[in-house]
C-alpha positions in Angstrom: 0.0 0.0 0.0 1.2 3.5 -0.8 1.6 6.2 1.9 -1.4 8.4 1.0 -4.2 6.0 0.2 -7.5 7.9 0.1 -11.2 8.0 -0.9 -11.8 9.9 -4.1 -15.4 9.0 -4.6 -18.4 7.8 -2.6 -21.0 6.5 -5.1 -24.5 5.2 -5.0 -27.6 4.6 -7.0 -31.2 4.0 -5.8 -31.9 1.3 -8.4 -29.6 -1.4 -9.6 -29.7 -0.7 -13.3 -29.0 3.0 -12.8 -25.4 4.4 -12.9 -23.9 5.3 -9.5 -23.4 9.0 -8.8 -20.5 10.3 -6.7 -22.4 11.9 -3.8 -19.1 12.7 -1.9 -20.1 11.2 1.4 -22.1 8.5 3.0 -22.6 6.2 5.9 -21.3 2.6 5.9 -23.5 0.5 8.2 -22.3 -2.7 9.8 -23.9 -5.8 8.2 -25.6 -3.6 5.5 -23.3 -1.5 3.4 -23.6 2.1 2.0 -26.9 3.4 3.3 -29.1 4.5 0.4 -27.4 2.4 -2.2 -29.2 -0.3 -4.2 -26.6 -2.9 -3.4 -26.7 -2.4 0.3 -28.0 -5.4 2.3 -26.5 -7.9 -0.2 -23.7 -10.4 0.5 -21.2 -8.0 -1.2 -22.1 -5.0 0.9 -19.6 -2.5 -0.5 -17.5 -2.4 -3.7 -14.2 -0.6 -4.1 -12.4 0.2 -7.3 -9.1 2.0 -7.8 -9.0 5.3 -9.6 -5.8 4.0 -11.2 -7.8 1.2 -12.8 -10.3 3.6 -14.2 -7.6 5.9 -15.6 -5.8 3.0 -17.2 -8.9 1.9 -19.1 -9.6 5.5 -20.2 -6.1 5.8 -21.5 -6.3 2.5 -23.4 -9.8 3.1 -24.9 -10.2 6.8 -25.2 -13.4 6.8 -23.1 -14.1 9.3 -20.3 -15.2 8.0 -16.9 -15.7 9.3 -13.4 -16.1 7.8 -9.9 -19.1 5.5 -10.0 -19.0 4.9 -13.7 -18.3 1.3 -13.2 -20.8 0.7 -10.4 -18.3 0.9 -7.5 -19.3 2.4 -4.1 -15.9 3.7 -3.1 -13.3 4.9 -5.6 -9.8 4.7 -4.1 -6.5 6.2 -4.9 -3.0 5.1 -3.8 -3.7 1.6 -2.7 -3.3 -1.7 -4.7 -6.7 -3.2 -3.9 -6.2 -6.5 -5.9 -3.1 -7.5 -4.0 -4.8 -7.5 -0.6 -5.5 -11.0 0.9 -9.1 -12.0 1.6 -9.8 -11.1 5.2 -7.8 -7.9 5.1 -9.2 -5.1 7.1 -9.3 -1.5 6.0 -10.1 1.7 7.9 -12.0 3.8 5.4 -13.0 7.1 7.0 -14.6 6.2 10.3 -15.7 2.7 9.1 -13.8 -0.6 9.0 -14.2 -2.9 6.1 -13.1 -6.5 5.6 -12.2 -7.8 2.1 -14.4 -10.8 1.3 -13.8 -11.1 -2.5 -11.4 -9.8 -5.2 -13.1 -9.5 -8.6 -16.0 -11.8 -9.5 -16.3 -15.3 -10.7 -16.8 -15.1 -14.5 -19.9 -17.3 -14.1 -21.5 -14.6 -11.9 -23.7 -12.2 -13.8 -22.5 -8.6 -13.9 -25.2 -6.5 -15.5 -23.7 -3.1 -15.4 -21.4 -2.0 -18.2 -20.2 1.6 -18.9 -19.8 2.4 -22.6 -19.4 -1.4 -23.2 -16.7 -1.8 -20.5 -16.8 -3.5 -17.1 -13.8 -3.5 -14.9 -15.4 -4.1 -11.5 -15.6 -7.9 -12.0 -11.8 -8.0 -12.7 -10.3 -5.3 -10.5 -13.0 -4.5 -8.0 -12.8 -5.5 -4.4 -15.9 -6.5 -2.4 -16.1 -5.9 1.3 -18.4 -6.3 4.3 -18.7 -3.5 6.9 -17.5 -4.7 10.3 -17.6 -1.3 12.0 -20.1 1.4 11.0 -19.0 5.0 10.2 -19.1 8.0 8.0 -17.0 8.0 4.8 -16.3 11.0 2.6 -14.0 12.1 -0.2 -10.5 12.8 1.0 -10.7 10.4 3.9 -7.6 8.2 4.4 -7.6 4.5 3.8 -5.4 2.4 6.2 -4.7 -1.3 6.4 -5.5 -2.5 10.0 -3.1 -5.1 11.4 -4.5 -7.9 13.7 -8.1 -7.8 14.8 -8.6 -4.1 14.2 
């Protein structure tokens, strides 16, 4: 993990087929997810995607995308999400998340594509909320050692 990992987007949608909008802040509720988001209350409570992954795809394809364009709840910067072991704990703003899955099994349906592209199933990280708390753009992201 790099020194200055931070939140650069907090995104939600009220209905699953709708694109997620960067609302800038939200509340991560233990055992539920991002309050107000259509994916809250599911097994994969919160999704994270690195801004670096979005930027790489934009450079390779020429498309323009923002936080939330790929259906992620939290857009991160400065942390290598896909290298974290399952079970890793992250302090994100006031909340604590635990990584439960990296990417998606190709057999699992992923219905949201942005301009024909979908990177969340490959480079997204899915977490459960183990400690409730506020999260907002600019908040730091820190790996928690031990039981956190």
